[in-house]
Residue, then its C-alpha position, 0 to 999 in steps of 0.5 A: m748250786a752247781s760249779a764249773t766242775g759240775l759238782k753240786l754242793e749245798p752251802i754249809t749251815q753249820a761249822v764242820e771240821l772236815p771237807p767232804e771226801a769228794v772235795y778233799f781227795g778230788p778226782s786226781e789220780a795222785m789223791q785217789a792213791v792217797r785215799h786208797k792208802v788211808q782206807r787201808a791204814a786207818g784201822l791199823n794201830v801203827p804209826i803213820l808219817i804224813l809227808g808233803e810241802s807246807g799248805t798241802g793239808k797234812e793236818v786235815l789228812a790226819r783228822f780224816i785218818h782219825q775219824r775213820s779209825p777205831w779211835s775216832s770216839g777219842p780225842f784228837i790231840k795236836v802238838n804243833c812242835p815248832a810253835i812250842p819253845g824247846t824248853l817247854i815242849e817236854s812238859e807239854l808232851f809228858g806233863f808234870e807234877k806239882g813242884a817239878f820246877t819253878g812255876a809248877h803250882a799244880a800237876k798237869p797232864g801232857r799231850i800224850e796223856m790227853a790223847t788216851g783213847g784217841t790220836l796224838f798228832l805230832d805236826e812238824i816232828a822234824e823240829i823237835d831237838a835231839g834230846l827230846q827225840a830220844k825220849l819220844l823214841h823210848v815212849l813209842q818203843d815201850g809204850h810208857f812215859t813218866r811225868i816230869g817230877d814223878h816216878e810213876e810210869r803211865r801207859m801210852d794208849s793212843r794212835v800216833i800220826c806224825a807230819t813234816n814238810r822236811v826231807l827226813q833222810t836229809q835231816i838224818e844225814s846231817g844229824a838233825f834227826r835220829a834214824d831210829l826215831f824215823y824208822r819207828i814213826n815211818v811204819i806207813s808213810i803217805t806223801l801228799p802231792a803239791l797242788r801244782e801236781r793235781h790241777e784237776d782237783i783245783p775247781y772242786l776245792a775252789e767251789y768248796l772254799r767259795l761256799q765256806f767263805n760266803r757263809r763266813f763273810g755273809r756274801e753271795a759270790p756266784p760260782l766261778s766261771s769256767e774261764a776263771a776255773h781254767v785260770l786257777e788250774q794254770r797257776e803254780w800255787r807255791g803256797n798250795i791249798r793255803e794260797l788257794e784259800n786266800c785267793v778264793a777269799r779275796y774273790v768272795i770279799l771283792g765279788s770279782e773274778e778280776a783278782f784271778y786274772t791280775e795274779r795270773v802272771v807270777k813269774k818275773e822276767p829276769e832283768f839285766s843290763y849291758e854296756p857296749t865296748a868302746d868300739g860299739n861292739i856288744p860281746l854276746k859271749r861275755i853278756a851271756q856269761q853274766v846272765t847265766r851267773r846271775m840266774e844260777r845265783e838266784l836259783i841256788l839262793k831260792v833252793l837254799q831258802a826252800n830247804h831251810w839253808n840245808r846245803r847238802r839237801t840243796a846240792e841233791v835238789l840241784k843234782i850237783s856235788y856238795r863240794a861243787l855247791l860250796y864253790k858256787v856259793r862262794q863264787a856267787g858271793l852268797p853267805a855260807k849260812r842264813s844270816r840275820k840280814i838274809a832272814k830280814l830280806e826274806t821276811d820283807g819279800g826278798a826283793e834285794i836278796v840277790p846281789q848284782v853281778d859285777 
């Protein structure tokens, strides 16, 4: 069964954990560089830090590294740091003894212990609070840990892979992440490029996903036409591979490539209005200033959102000083921090986040 790429893939008849390397890494130069780094680092007993935007496939890469390492016969234990409440994550990591706290009716090993002989994957490690960061650093330094409520030291015997979509240097500057922990986990770092930076890989990924979804949904959607593949290559893919998955799933379910074309335009042209002066003139300079202010306000807000309202990182991305950003935030009438109203509007789609220019 051939695709628009010429790559031949047979339908998958049984569940698999990982896609073929030729599909995951693709032909792009950026991903081939990642592949080369994985081949050199997989067999080394040193921590690996995987960086990249949400949806770029950081967990899949961690599993690739695990399967190509001397620890492949051991377990792959994932810790989704943001998903575990701060009050529970310590017991999840280190485990606890019976009676260690209310509700501890029996002893339980932690994820570190469960990963013995295999790989411990700390996903979104930047979300761990400062207190636990210090304890994790201690474990990584001397290789020993203690269950909560116990005095016996246990040996950590696993490969550690961490991942985050945050810019850790900025987190360190703001005091949200320990510099010494960063240096401990950053022995080898691998940055996954965004999907928009590896367009030539998209047809291969789309064909693999088509076969996956055909099997999952019991459909027989045909391979994408070369025109449809070209359309996919032109999109921005802000949601990266996760967004591509949703797009291909819709194609398989609906059985039509129209979904690709109707979603081709993702940018909305800015809207603005103007009123002539009493004498009928249209002051171009004043209108241009209003439009510029509105576009600047929208851009600042989007960058703030993309960086989780971290103003120092936002200033770096916008290439302006931190003081200039604070002035522009006040001038634009934006809140100094992420308010509940802003959070609700973001959840609802952000249609009314940006205030109107007076």
